C-alpha atoms as an extended CHARMM CRD file, in Angstrom:
* protein
*
       229  EXT
         1         1  MET       CA            135.1600000000       -7.8530000000      123.3240000000  PROA      1               0.0000000000
         2         2  THR       CA            137.0180000000       -9.8600000000      124.3830000000  PROA      2               0.0000000000
         3         3  GLN       CA            140.5010000000      -10.0570000000      126.2970000000  PROA      3               0.0000000000
         4         4  GLU       CA            142.7820000000      -12.0130000000      123.6870000000  PROA      4               0.0000000000
         5         5  ALA       CA            142.2650000000      -12.8750000000      119.5170000000  PROA      5               0.0000000000
         6         6  ARG       CA            143.7790000000      -16.0490000000      118.3430000000  PROA      6               0.0000000000
         7         7  ASP       CA            144.9430000000      -15.8440000000      114.7290000000  PROA      7               0.0000000000
         8         8  LEU       CA            146.1970000000      -18.2370000000      111.8030000000  PROA      8               0.0000000000
         9         9  SER       CA            146.2910000000      -21.0920000000      114.0410000000  PROA      9               0.0000000000
        10        10  PHE       CA            144.7530000000      -24.1720000000      112.2210000000  PROA      10              0.0000000000
        11        11  ARG       CA            142.2560000000      -26.9340000000      114.1390000000  PROA      11              0.0000000000
        12        12  ASP       CA            140.5240000000      -28.4890000000      111.2190000000  PROA      12              0.0000000000
        13        13  LEU       CA            142.1350000000      -27.9350000000      107.8770000000  PROA      13              0.0000000000
        14        14  PRO       CA            138.8470000000      -29.4070000000      105.5090000000  PROA      14              0.0000000000
        15        15  PHE       CA            140.8190000000      -29.5090000000      102.3600000000  PROA      15              0.0000000000
        16        16  GLU       CA            144.6220000000      -30.8210000000      104.1230000000  PROA      16              0.0000000000
        17        17  ASP       CA            144.6030000000      -33.2850000000      101.0640000000  PROA      17              0.0000000000
        18        18  LEU       CA            144.0160000000      -31.3410000000       98.2150000000  PROA      18              0.0000000000
        19        19  PRO       CA            147.2940000000      -30.3690000000       95.9030000000  PROA      19              0.0000000000
        20        20  PHE       CA            149.1930000000      -27.3530000000       97.4200000000  PROA      20              0.0000000000
        21        21  GLY       CA            148.5520000000      -25.5930000000       94.0420000000  PROA      21              0.0000000000
        22        22  LYS       CA            144.8390000000      -25.7530000000       94.0440000000  PROA      22              0.0000000000
        23        23  ILE       CA            145.0980000000      -24.3840000000       98.0010000000  PROA      23              0.0000000000
        24        24  ALA       CA            147.7800000000      -21.5820000000       97.1410000000  PROA      24              0.0000000000
        25        25  ALA       CA            145.8870000000      -20.7950000000       93.3080000000  PROA      25              0.0000000000
        26        26  ALA       CA            142.1720000000      -20.8780000000       96.1160000000  PROA      26              0.0000000000
        27        27  SER       CA            140.6160000000      -17.2540000000       95.8340000000  PROA      27              0.0000000000
        28        28  PRO       CA            139.9910000000      -15.1570000000       98.5850000000  PROA      28              0.0000000000
        29        29  GLU       CA            136.4580000000      -15.7650000000       98.4360000000  PROA      29              0.0000000000
        30        30  ALA       CA            136.8550000000      -20.2570000000       98.5110000000  PROA      30              0.0000000000
        31        31  LEU       CA            139.6220000000      -19.5810000000      101.0530000000  PROA      31              0.0000000000
        32        32  GLY       CA            136.7450000000      -17.9840000000      103.3490000000  PROA      32              0.0000000000
        33        33  LEU       CA            134.2040000000      -20.3410000000      102.4590000000  PROA      33              0.0000000000
        34        34  LEU       CA            136.2620000000      -23.2250000000      103.5370000000  PROA      34              0.0000000000
        35        35  MET       CA            137.5070000000      -21.6620000000      107.0840000000  PROA      35              0.0000000000
        36        36  LEU       CA            133.7450000000      -21.5960000000      107.8290000000  PROA      36              0.0000000000
        37        37  LYS       CA            133.4640000000      -24.7760000000      107.7200000000  PROA      37              0.0000000000
        38        38  THR       CA            135.4710000000      -25.1930000000      110.7310000000  PROA      38              0.0000000000
        39        39  ASP       CA            133.1140000000      -22.7890000000      112.5880000000  PROA      39              0.0000000000
        40        40  ILE       CA            130.5280000000      -24.5550000000      114.3080000000  PROA      40              0.0000000000
        41        41  HSD       CA            128.3330000000      -21.5150000000      114.4870000000  PROA      41              0.0000000000
        42        42  ALA       CA            129.1000000000      -20.3740000000      110.8170000000  PROA      42              0.0000000000
        43        43  THR       CA            127.7540000000      -23.7430000000      109.5880000000  PROA      43              0.0000000000
        44        44  ARG       CA            124.3740000000      -22.7400000000      110.9570000000  PROA      44              0.0000000000
        45        45  LEU       CA            124.4320000000      -20.7350000000      108.4900000000  PROA      45              0.0000000000
        46        46  ASP       CA            122.5860000000      -21.1200000000      104.8820000000  PROA      46              0.0000000000
        47        47  ASP       CA            124.7770000000      -20.9900000000      101.5460000000  PROA      47              0.0000000000
        48        48  ARG       CA            123.5470000000      -17.5130000000      100.9110000000  PROA      48              0.0000000000
        49        49  ALA       CA            124.1940000000      -15.9940000000      103.8200000000  PROA      49              0.0000000000
        50        50  GLN       CA            127.7420000000      -17.7180000000      104.4360000000  PROA      50              0.0000000000
        51        51  LEU       CA            128.7700000000      -16.5230000000      100.7420000000  PROA      51              0.0000000000
        52        52  ALA       CA            127.6740000000      -12.4240000000      102.1290000000  PROA      52              0.0000000000
        53        53  ALA       CA            129.3250000000      -12.6280000000      105.3290000000  PROA      53              0.0000000000
        54        54  VAL       CA            132.5220000000      -14.0150000000      103.2560000000  PROA      54              0.0000000000
        55        55  SER       CA            131.9740000000      -11.2710000000      101.1650000000  PROA      55              0.0000000000
        56        56  ASP       CA            131.5190000000       -8.5070000000      103.5440000000  PROA      56              0.0000000000
        57        57  ALA       CA            134.4910000000       -9.8370000000      105.8580000000  PROA      57              0.0000000000
        58        58  LEU       CA            137.0160000000       -9.5630000000      102.4240000000  PROA      58              0.0000000000
        59        59  ALA       CA            135.4970000000       -6.1890000000      102.0910000000  PROA      59              0.0000000000
        60        60  ASP       CA            135.8630000000       -5.2900000000      105.6390000000  PROA      60              0.0000000000
        61        61  GLY       CA            139.5950000000       -6.0080000000      105.7980000000  PROA      61              0.0000000000
        62        62  VAL       CA            140.4660000000       -4.4650000000      102.3480000000  PROA      62              0.0000000000
        63        63  ALA       CA            138.2050000000       -0.9240000000      103.8700000000  PROA      63              0.0000000000
        64        64  THR       CA            139.9460000000       -1.2070000000      106.9880000000  PROA      64              0.0000000000
        65        65  ALA       CA            143.2610000000       -1.3940000000      105.0400000000  PROA      65              0.0000000000
        66        66  GLU       CA            143.2040000000        1.2840000000      103.2000000000  PROA      66              0.0000000000
        67        67  ASP       CA            141.4200000000        3.8690000000      105.7900000000  PROA      67              0.0000000000
        68        68  LEU       CA            144.5540000000        3.0260000000      107.7010000000  PROA      68              0.0000000000
        69        69  ARG       CA            146.9520000000        4.2590000000      104.3740000000  PROA      69              0.0000000000
        70        70  LYS       CA            145.3300000000        7.3070000000      104.6690000000  PROA      70              0.0000000000
        71        71  ARG       CA            145.8090000000        7.5590000000      107.7580000000  PROA      71              0.0000000000
        72        72  PHE       CA            149.3610000000        6.9170000000      107.9450000000  PROA      72              0.0000000000
        73        73  PRO       CA            150.5060000000        7.3230000000      104.3090000000  PROA      73              0.0000000000
        74        74  GLY       CA            153.5670000000        5.5190000000      103.2690000000  PROA      74              0.0000000000
        75        75  LEU       CA            154.0590000000        3.7160000000      106.9370000000  PROA      75              0.0000000000
        76        76  ALA       CA            154.1260000000       -0.4220000000      107.1170000000  PROA      76              0.0000000000
        77        77  PRO       CA            152.0800000000       -2.3280000000      109.7390000000  PROA      77              0.0000000000
        78        78  HSD       CA            154.6990000000       -2.4350000000      112.2590000000  PROA      78              0.0000000000
        79        79  GLU       CA            155.4700000000        1.5290000000      111.6400000000  PROA      79              0.0000000000
        80        80  ILE       CA            151.4410000000        1.5320000000      112.0460000000  PROA      80              0.0000000000
        81        81  THR       CA            151.7950000000        0.1230000000      115.4120000000  PROA      81              0.0000000000
        82        82  ARG       CA            153.9530000000        1.9470000000      116.9390000000  PROA      82              0.0000000000
        83        83  GLU       CA            151.8330000000        5.2180000000      115.5810000000  PROA      83              0.0000000000
        84        84  LEU       CA            148.9460000000        3.6820000000      117.2620000000  PROA      84              0.0000000000
        85        85  GLN       CA            150.8590000000        2.7870000000      120.7420000000  PROA      85              0.0000000000
        86        86  VAL       CA            150.8150000000       -1.1330000000      120.0090000000  PROA      86              0.0000000000
        87        87  PRO       CA            154.4200000000       -2.5350000000      121.3950000000  PROA      87              0.0000000000
        88        88  ILE       CA            155.0570000000       -5.5280000000      119.4020000000  PROA      88              0.0000000000
        89        89  VAL       CA            156.6450000000       -8.4110000000      121.7260000000  PROA      89              0.0000000000
        90        90  ALA       CA            158.1480000000      -11.1890000000      120.7200000000  PROA      90              0.0000000000
        91        91  THR       CA            158.0600000000      -14.2740000000      123.3180000000  PROA      91              0.0000000000
        92        92  ASP       CA            159.1730000000      -17.9380000000      123.4090000000  PROA      92              0.0000000000
        93        93  ASP       CA            156.0540000000      -19.5690000000      125.2730000000  PROA      93              0.0000000000
        94        94  ASP       CA            154.8120000000      -22.3030000000      123.9430000000  PROA      94              0.0000000000
        95        95  PRO       CA            153.1100000000      -22.0230000000      120.7240000000  PROA      95              0.0000000000
        96        96  MET       CA            150.3130000000      -24.6710000000      121.4120000000  PROA      96              0.0000000000
        97        97  VAL       CA            147.6490000000      -23.9310000000      123.0910000000  PROA      97              0.0000000000
        98        98  GLY       CA            144.8130000000      -27.7640000000      123.0890000000  PROA      98              0.0000000000
        99        99  SER       CA            144.7690000000      -28.1290000000      119.5190000000  PROA      99              0.0000000000
       100       100  ILE       CA            145.5210000000      -24.3410000000      118.1520000000  PROA      100             0.0000000000
       101       101  TRP       CA            149.1940000000      -23.6100000000      116.9330000000  PROA      101             0.0000000000
       102       102  ARG       CA            149.6610000000      -20.2020000000      118.0200000000  PROA      102             0.0000000000
       103       103  PHE       CA            151.4350000000      -17.8040000000      115.6310000000  PROA      103             0.0000000000
       104       104  ALA       CA            150.5500000000      -14.8070000000      116.9970000000  PROA      104             0.0000000000
       105       105  GLU       CA            147.2250000000      -12.5850000000      119.0340000000  PROA      105             0.0000000000
       106       106  TYR       CA            146.7390000000       -9.5600000000      119.6510000000  PROA      106             0.0000000000
       107       107  ARG       CA            145.6700000000       -8.6470000000      123.5310000000  PROA      107             0.0000000000
       108       108  SER       CA            143.3460000000       -5.6820000000      123.9990000000  PROA      108             0.0000000000
       109       109  ARG       CA            144.1550000000       -5.3580000000      127.6940000000  PROA      109             0.0000000000
       110       110  PRO       CA            147.0530000000       -3.8310000000      127.5130000000  PROA      110             0.0000000000
       111       111  SER       CA            146.8020000000       -3.2360000000      123.8920000000  PROA      111             0.0000000000
       112       112  ARG       CA            150.2620000000       -5.5590000000      122.1840000000  PROA      112             0.0000000000
       113       113  ILE       CA            150.5670000000       -7.6840000000      119.3890000000  PROA      113             0.0000000000
       114       114  VAL       CA            151.9830000000      -11.2330000000      120.8510000000  PROA      114             0.0000000000
       115       115  LEU       CA            154.7540000000      -12.4380000000      118.1000000000  PROA      115             0.0000000000
       116       116  TYR       CA            155.3940000000      -16.4910000000      118.5520000000  PROA      116             0.0000000000
       117       117  THR       CA            158.8500000000      -17.2060000000      118.0420000000  PROA      117             0.0000000000
       118       118  ARG       CA            158.5330000000      -21.0760000000      118.4700000000  PROA      118             0.0000000000
       119       119  GLY       CA            155.5120000000      -20.7430000000      116.8290000000  PROA      119             0.0000000000
       120       120  LEU       CA            156.6770000000      -19.0310000000      113.2820000000  PROA      120             0.0000000000
       121       121  ALA       CA            160.0640000000      -21.0550000000      113.3450000000  PROA      121             0.0000000000
       122       122  PRO       CA            158.5410000000      -24.1320000000      111.3110000000  PROA      122             0.0000000000
       123       123  LEU       CA            156.3980000000      -21.8490000000      109.3740000000  PROA      123             0.0000000000
       124       124  GLU       CA            159.4460000000      -19.5030000000      108.5310000000  PROA      124             0.0000000000
       125       125  GLN       CA            161.5150000000      -22.7230000000      107.5520000000  PROA      125             0.0000000000
       126       126  ALA       CA            159.0490000000      -24.5920000000      105.4580000000  PROA      126             0.0000000000
       127       127  LEU       CA            158.3460000000      -20.9150000000      103.4000000000  PROA      127             0.0000000000
       128       128  ALA       CA            162.6710000000      -21.0670000000      102.5860000000  PROA      128             0.0000000000
       129       129  GLY       CA            162.9590000000      -20.3820000000       99.1800000000  PROA      129             0.0000000000
       130       130  ASN       CA            160.6110000000      -19.5570000000       96.0070000000  PROA      130             0.0000000000
       131       131  LEU       CA            157.6100000000      -20.5420000000       98.1210000000  PROA      131             0.0000000000
       132       132  ALA       CA            157.8130000000      -17.4580000000      100.4830000000  PROA      132             0.0000000000
       133       133  LYS       CA            158.6380000000      -15.3620000000       97.6210000000  PROA      133             0.0000000000
       134       134  ARG       CA            155.3110000000      -16.9900000000       96.2100000000  PROA      134             0.0000000000
       135       135  LEU       CA            153.1430000000      -16.7310000000       98.9110000000  PROA      135             0.0000000000
       136       136  LEU       CA            154.4660000000      -13.6310000000      100.5230000000  PROA      136             0.0000000000
       137       137  GLY       CA            156.0430000000      -10.9870000000       97.5640000000  PROA      137             0.0000000000
       138       138  GLY       CA            158.3600000000       -9.1040000000       99.1410000000  PROA      138             0.0000000000
       139       139  ALA       CA            156.4460000000       -9.4020000000      102.8820000000  PROA      139             0.0000000000
       140       140  SER       CA            158.1730000000      -11.8500000000      105.6000000000  PROA      140             0.0000000000
       141       141  THR       CA            156.2760000000      -13.9960000000      108.3310000000  PROA      141             0.0000000000
       142       142  GLN       CA            156.4600000000      -11.1750000000      111.1210000000  PROA      142             0.0000000000
       143       143  ASP       CA            155.1180000000       -8.8240000000      108.4750000000  PROA      143             0.0000000000
       144       144  VAL       CA            152.1200000000      -10.6390000000      107.9070000000  PROA      144             0.0000000000
       145       145  PHE       CA            151.2860000000      -11.8180000000      110.8590000000  PROA      145             0.0000000000
       146       146  VAL       CA            151.5120000000       -7.6830000000      112.6970000000  PROA      146             0.0000000000
       147       147  ALA       CA            149.3760000000       -6.8000000000      109.8390000000  PROA      147             0.0000000000
       148       148  HSD       CA            146.7670000000       -9.8000000000      110.8290000000  PROA      148             0.0000000000
       149       149  GLU       CA            147.3590000000       -8.2260000000      114.3930000000  PROA      149             0.0000000000
       150       150  LEU       CA            146.8200000000       -5.0080000000      113.5620000000  PROA      150             0.0000000000
       151       151  TYR       CA            143.3060000000       -5.6920000000      112.0230000000  PROA      151             0.0000000000
       152       152  HSD       CA            141.9150000000       -6.5160000000      115.5050000000  PROA      152             0.0000000000
       153       153  HSD       CA            143.1790000000       -3.4920000000      117.2090000000  PROA      153             0.0000000000
       154       154  ALA       CA            141.5270000000       -1.3910000000      114.7860000000  PROA      154             0.0000000000
       155       155  GLU       CA            137.9960000000       -3.8070000000      114.3850000000  PROA      155             0.0000000000
       156       156  LEU       CA            138.3340000000       -3.8930000000      118.1830000000  PROA      156             0.0000000000
       157       157  THR       CA            138.8720000000        0.2210000000      118.9990000000  PROA      157             0.0000000000
       158       158  ARG       CA            136.4650000000        1.7620000000      116.4520000000  PROA      158             0.0000000000
       159       159  ALA       CA            132.8320000000        2.1440000000      116.5830000000  PROA      159             0.0000000000
       160       160  GLU       CA            131.5700000000        0.2710000000      114.2020000000  PROA      160             0.0000000000
       161       161  ILE       CA            129.9570000000       -3.6170000000      114.8990000000  PROA      161             0.0000000000
       162       162  PRO       CA            132.6020000000       -5.8670000000      115.0270000000  PROA      162             0.0000000000
       163       163  ILE       CA            132.1760000000       -8.2450000000      111.5810000000  PROA      163             0.0000000000
       164       164  SER       CA            131.9660000000      -11.1040000000      114.2610000000  PROA      164             0.0000000000
       165       165  ARG       CA            128.5920000000       -9.6820000000      115.0820000000  PROA      165             0.0000000000
       166       166  ARG       CA            127.7330000000       -8.8840000000      112.4190000000  PROA      166             0.0000000000
       167       167  TYR       CA            125.8640000000      -12.3810000000      111.3010000000  PROA      167             0.0000000000
       168       168  GLN       CA            123.9920000000      -14.3540000000      114.2790000000  PROA      168             0.0000000000
       169       169  ALA       CA            123.8910000000      -17.6280000000      113.9040000000  PROA      169             0.0000000000
       170       170  THR       CA            120.7600000000      -19.0120000000      116.0290000000  PROA      170             0.0000000000
       171       171  LEU       CA            121.5290000000      -21.7050000000      119.1040000000  PROA      171             0.0000000000
       172       172  LEU       CA            118.4060000000      -22.1600000000      120.3440000000  PROA      172             0.0000000000
       173       173  GLN       CA            114.6930000000      -20.8680000000      119.9020000000  PROA      173             0.0000000000
       174       174  ILE       CA            111.4730000000      -20.8110000000      121.3450000000  PROA      174             0.0000000000
       175       175  ALA       CA            109.0180000000      -19.0800000000      120.1670000000  PROA      175             0.0000000000
       176       176  SER       CA            110.1060000000      -15.9680000000      118.7900000000  PROA      176             0.0000000000
       177       177  TRP       CA            113.0270000000      -15.8890000000      121.4380000000  PROA      177             0.0000000000
       178       178  ARG       CA            116.2180000000      -16.2100000000      120.0340000000  PROA      178             0.0000000000
       179       179  TRP       CA            119.7620000000      -17.0640000000      121.8800000000  PROA      179             0.0000000000
       180       180  ARG       CA            122.0410000000      -16.0810000000      118.9320000000  PROA      180             0.0000000000
       181       181  THR       CA            125.9650000000      -15.2890000000      118.6950000000  PROA      181             0.0000000000
       182       182  GLY       CA            128.2390000000      -14.1970000000      116.3950000000  PROA      182             0.0000000000
       183       183  ILE       CA            130.7890000000      -15.9710000000      113.9790000000  PROA      183             0.0000000000
       184       184  ALA       CA            134.3830000000      -15.2340000000      115.1440000000  PROA      184             0.0000000000
       185       185  THR       CA            135.7450000000      -16.5500000000      112.2990000000  PROA      185             0.0000000000
       186       186  LEU       CA            134.2710000000      -13.4890000000      110.3910000000  PROA      186             0.0000000000
       187       187  SER       CA            137.2350000000      -11.8490000000      112.0110000000  PROA      187             0.0000000000
       188       188  GLU       CA            139.8520000000      -14.1730000000      110.5310000000  PROA      188             0.0000000000
       189       189  ILE       CA            138.8240000000      -13.8660000000      107.3500000000  PROA      189             0.0000000000
       190       190  ALA       CA            138.8920000000      -10.1240000000      107.6310000000  PROA      190             0.0000000000
       191       191  ALA       CA            142.1340000000       -9.8090000000      108.9980000000  PROA      191             0.0000000000
       192       192  GLY       CA            143.5540000000      -12.0010000000      106.3900000000  PROA      192             0.0000000000
       193       193  SER       CA            141.7650000000      -10.0420000000      104.0010000000  PROA      193             0.0000000000
       194       194  PHE       CA            143.4600000000       -6.7820000000      105.5140000000  PROA      194             0.0000000000
       195       195  ALA       CA            147.0810000000       -8.2710000000      106.0920000000  PROA      195             0.0000000000
       196       196  GLN       CA            146.8530000000       -9.0900000000      101.6400000000  PROA      196             0.0000000000
       197       197  THR       CA            145.5220000000       -5.3380000000      101.3060000000  PROA      197             0.0000000000
       198       198  MET       CA            148.2610000000       -3.7460000000      103.3720000000  PROA      198             0.0000000000
       199       199  LEU       CA            151.3110000000       -5.7540000000      102.2040000000  PROA      199             0.0000000000
       200       200  ASP       CA            150.0940000000       -6.0000000000       98.6650000000  PROA      200             0.0000000000
       201       201  LEU       CA            149.7600000000       -9.9110000000       99.4960000000  PROA      201             0.0000000000
       202       202  PRO       CA            149.8740000000      -12.9040000000       96.4950000000  PROA      202             0.0000000000
       203       203  CYS       CA            147.7130000000      -14.3020000000       98.1260000000  PROA      203             0.0000000000
       204       204  HSD       CA            145.4230000000      -14.6970000000      101.3710000000  PROA      204             0.0000000000
       205       205  PRO       CA            147.5430000000      -15.6840000000      104.4450000000  PROA      205             0.0000000000
       206       206  LYS       CA            145.1230000000      -18.5020000000      105.0980000000  PROA      206             0.0000000000
       207       207  VAL       CA            147.4040000000      -20.5570000000      102.4690000000  PROA      207             0.0000000000
       208       208  LEU       CA            150.5460000000      -20.4700000000      105.5860000000  PROA      208             0.0000000000
       209       209  ASP       CA            147.8220000000      -22.5320000000      107.6390000000  PROA      209             0.0000000000
       210       210  TYR       CA            148.4230000000      -25.2650000000      105.1570000000  PROA      210             0.0000000000
       211       211  VAL       CA            151.9140000000      -24.9090000000      104.4750000000  PROA      211             0.0000000000
       212       212  ALA       CA            152.1570000000      -25.3040000000      108.3270000000  PROA      212             0.0000000000
       213       213  TRP       CA            150.4040000000      -28.5190000000      108.8610000000  PROA      213             0.0000000000
       214       214  PRO       CA            152.6170000000      -30.4800000000      107.5830000000  PROA      214             0.0000000000
       215       215  VAL       CA            155.8050000000      -29.4980000000      109.4890000000  PROA      215             0.0000000000
       216       216  LEU       CA            154.0570000000      -30.0500000000      112.1610000000  PROA      216             0.0000000000
       217       217  ARG       CA            151.7390000000      -32.7370000000      111.8750000000  PROA      217             0.0000000000
       218       218  LEU       CA            154.6580000000      -34.7970000000      110.6690000000  PROA      218             0.0000000000
       219       219  GLY       CA            157.6470000000      -32.6030000000      112.0310000000  PROA      219             0.0000000000
       220       220  ILE       CA            159.6610000000      -32.8280000000      108.9060000000  PROA      220             0.0000000000
       221       221  ARG       CA            160.3570000000      -30.0760000000      106.1230000000  PROA      221             0.0000000000
       222       222  GLU       CA            160.0290000000      -32.3190000000      103.0980000000  PROA      222             0.0000000000
       223       223  PRO       CA            156.0160000000      -32.4270000000      102.5730000000  PROA      223             0.0000000000
       224       224  ILE       CA            157.0470000000      -28.4170000000      101.9300000000  PROA      224             0.0000000000
       225       225  ARG       CA            159.6660000000      -28.8670000000       99.4740000000  PROA      225             0.0000000000
       226       226  ALA       CA            158.1760000000      -31.6690000000       97.1460000000  PROA      226             0.0000000000
       227       227  MET       CA            155.1090000000      -29.4200000000       97.0020000000  PROA      227             0.0000000000
       228       228  LYS       CA            154.5230000000      -28.3350000000       93.3200000000  PROA      228             0.0000000000
       229       229  PRO       CA            151.6660000000      -26.5440000000       91.5330000000  PROA      229             0.0000000000
């Protein structure tokens, strides 16, 4: 179990030059497969294994959301975190760590969800107007990230093997001995699916990375305003 789970941060966005309409319309499966392209361990899986892994991760997110809905009927994600005694903490700390821009993260010791206000600010600015409704429906950006991190809490505290360890990539093989590792990106795919299910989002929240990317790369809002289907 890791101390921290960093989420919805962008590193390399494999289709940043595509029209935004195509990105927003991409299926969760397509987004999941593109997310695997940025995971150096996932690229060791063949195409069939990658597709199966993405499908399982998406299904795990949906199933986990449905389980929590049954446990806490009628409660929103932030209300569920309160029931589970997982505090939500907002911080003005620098959201940038290396090349990773953090919107939010789950920390397990002690359990808490951290929202980076400076990390969320440019995304919230970019989502002003119709774009927010198109991508988030009636949810807010904080709703999305709280739900996303809530999945990580559920994943790390349940008895089942985490989705990130259900598929293993071989790093080194000598005769019958293999050195293998899990696929961390699968946990992020599942967390997005969880948030989409919990909040009835129109699309997988990975799309939000592509909303934020032009703002953070260029430091301007115009590319977002100009995005058309």
